[in-house]
C-alpha positions as protocol buffer text, in pm:
chain_id: "A"
residue {
  index: 1
  type: UNK
  ca { x: 4201 y: 15190 z: 14015 }
}
residue {
  index: 2
  type: UNK
  ca { x: 4069 y: 15056 z: 14342 }
}
residue {
  index: 3
  type: UNK
  ca { x: 4075 y: 14685 z: 14402 }
}
residue {
  index: 4
  type: UNK
  ca { x: 3702 y: 14657 z: 14332 }
}
residue {
  index: 5
  type: UNK
  ca { x: 3741 y: 14853 z: 14009 }
}
residue {
  index: 6
  type: UNK
  ca { x: 4046 y: 14650 z: 13910 }
}
residue {
  index: 7
  type: UNK
  ca { x: 3859 y: 14323 z: 13976 }
}
residue {
  index: 8
  type: UNK
  ca { x: 3566 y: 14450 z: 13771 }
}
residue {
  index: 9
  type: UNK
  ca { x: 3800 y: 14560 z: 13494 }
}
residue {
  index: 10
  type: UNK
  ca { x: 3988 y: 14231 z: 13490 }
}
residue {
  index: 11
  type: UNK
  ca { x: 3664 y: 14028 z: 13490 }
}
residue {
  index: 12
  type: UNK
  ca { x: 3524 y: 14247 z: 13215 }
}
residue {
  index: 13
  type: UNK
  ca { x: 3837 y: 14191 z: 13000 }
}
residue {
  index: 14
  type: UNK
  ca { x: 3815 y: 13817 z: 13055 }
}
residue {
  index: 15
  type: UNK
  ca { x: 3444 y: 13807 z: 12961 }
}
residue {
  index: 16
  type: UNK
  ca { x: 3511 y: 14026 z: 12659 }
}
residue {
  index: 17
  type: UNK
  ca { x: 3787 y: 13791 z: 12539 }
}
residue {
  index: 18
  type: UNK
  ca { x: 3547 y: 13495 z: 12575 }
}
residue {
  index: 19
  type: UNK
  ca { x: 3282 y: 13673 z: 12370 }
}
residue {
  index: 20
  type: UNK
  ca { x: 3531 y: 13755 z: 12102 }
}
residue {
  index: 21
  type: UNK
  ca { x: 3643 y: 13393 z: 12075 }
}
residue {
  index: 22
  type: UNK
  ca { x: 3283 y: 13274 z: 12054 }
}
residue {
  index: 23
  type: UNK
  ca { x: 3200 y: 13524 z: 11784 }
}
residue {
  index: 24
  type: UNK
  ca { x: 3518 y: 13454 z: 11586 }
}
residue {
  index: 25
  type: UNK
  ca { x: 3438 y: 13084 z: 11590 }
}
residue {
  index: 26
  type: UNK
  ca { x: 3140 y: 13150 z: 11364 }
}
residue {
  index: 27
  type: UNK
  ca { x: 2933 y: 12898 z: 11558 }
}
residue {
  index: 28
  type: UNK
  ca { x: 2686 y: 13137 z: 11716 }
}
residue {
  index: 29
  type: UNK
  ca { x: 2341 y: 13180 z: 11563 }
}
residue {
  index: 30
  type: UNK
  ca { x: 2251 y: 13531 z: 11451 }
}
residue {
  index: 31
  type: UNK
  ca { x: 2043 y: 13614 z: 11759 }
}
residue {
  index: 32
  type: UNK
  ca { x: 2316 y: 13495 z: 11995 }
}
residue {
  index: 33
  type: UNK
  ca { x: 2573 y: 13694 z: 11797 }
}
residue {
  index: 34
  type: UNK
  ca { x: 2366 y: 14008 z: 11838 }
}
residue {
  index: 35
  type: UNK
  ca { x: 2334 y: 13949 z: 12213 }
}
residue {
  index: 36
  type: UNK
  ca { x: 2704 y: 13883 z: 12242 }
}
residue {
  index: 37
  type: UNK
  ca { x: 2780 y: 14202 z: 12046 }
}
residue {
  index: 38
  type: UNK
  ca { x: 2560 y: 14410 z: 12277 }
}
residue {
  index: 39
  type: UNK
  ca { x: 2719 y: 14255 z: 12586 }
}
residue {
  index: 40
  type: UNK
  ca { x: 3065 y: 14323 z: 12440 }
}
residue {
  index: 41
  type: UNK
  ca { x: 2974 y: 14693 z: 12385 }
}
residue {
  index: 42
  type: UNK
  ca { x: 2862 y: 14715 z: 12753 }
}
residue {
  index: 43
  type: UNK
  ca { x: 3188 y: 14561 z: 12868 }
}
residue {
  index: 44
  type: UNK
  ca { x: 3397 y: 14796 z: 12651 }
}
residue {
  index: 45
  type: UNK
  ca { x: 3214 y: 15092 z: 12800 }
}
residue {
  index: 46
  type: UNK
  ca { x: 3283 y: 14964 z: 13154 }
}
residue {
  index: 47
  type: UNK
  ca { x: 3653 y: 14914 z: 13070 }
}
residue {
  index: 48
  type: UNK
  ca { x: 3682 y: 15259 z: 12916 }
}
residue {
  index: 49
  type: UNK
  ca { x: 3524 y: 15414 z: 13224 }
}
residue {
  index: 50
  type: UNK
  ca { x: 3763 y: 15225 z: 13457 }
}
residue {
  index: 51
  type: UNK
  ca { x: 4063 y: 15339 z: 13252 }
}
residue {
  index: 52
  type: UNK
  ca { x: 3939 y: 15699 z: 13249 }
}
residue {
  index: 53
  type: UNK
  ca { x: 3913 y: 15695 z: 13626 }
}
residue {
  index: 54
  type: UNK
  ca { x: 4260 y: 15552 z: 13661 }
}
residue {
  index: 55
  type: UNK
  ca { x: 4397 y: 15815 z: 13424 }
}
residue {
  index: 56
  type: UNK
  ca { x: 4232 y: 16090 z: 13631 }
}
residue {
  index: 57
  type: UNK
  ca { x: 4397 y: 15946 z: 13947 }
}
residue {
  index: 58
  type: UNK
  ca { x: 4735 y: 15957 z: 13776 }
}
residue {
  index: 59
  type: UNK
  ca { x: 4676 y: 16324 z: 13676 }
}
residue {
  index: 60
  type: UNK
  ca { x: 4593 y: 16409 z: 14040 }
}
residue {
  index: 61
  type: UNK
  ca { x: 4906 y: 16230 z: 14150 }
}
residue {
  index: 62
  type: UNK
  ca { x: 5120 y: 16416 z: 13898 }
}
residue {
  index: 63
  type: UNK
  ca { x: 4976 y: 16752 z: 14003 }
}
residue {
  index: 64
  type: UNK
  ca { x: 5002 y: 16711 z: 14379 }
}
residue {
  index: 65
  type: UNK
  ca { x: 5257 y: 16441 z: 14434 }
}
residue {
  index: 66
  type: UNK
  ca { x: 5013 y: 16230 z: 14633 }
}
residue {
  index: 67
  type: UNK
  ca { x: 4755 y: 15985 z: 14499 }
}
residue {
  index: 68
  type: UNK
  ca { x: 4412 y: 16087 z: 14619 }
}
residue {
  index: 69
  type: UNK
  ca { x: 4091 y: 15892 z: 14583 }
}
residue {
  index: 70
  type: UNK
  ca { x: 3896 y: 15989 z: 14271 }
}
residue {
  index: 71
  type: UNK
  ca { x: 3524 y: 16016 z: 14285 }
}
residue {
  index: 72
  type: UNK
  ca { x: 3372 y: 15979 z: 13942 }
}
residue {
  index: 73
  type: UNK
  ca { x: 3100 y: 16217 z: 13839 }
}
residue {
  index: 74
  type: UNK
  ca { x: 2811 y: 16080 z: 13641 }
}
């Protein structure tokens, strides 16, 4: 993961933990709970994408012995 990706991953995890704590408290009204759930799903997708990219970089490293930049395809 690049520093930017790592920062994004770390901030997404932090935000996701905050959302989980809010939802588990049971204090959010239904509409806010739905919004929080949607945001959590977006954050999970971002984290999964970051981890997939990191995994691909590790595969490249293992195959060639040198870590090369990975360019994600959409």
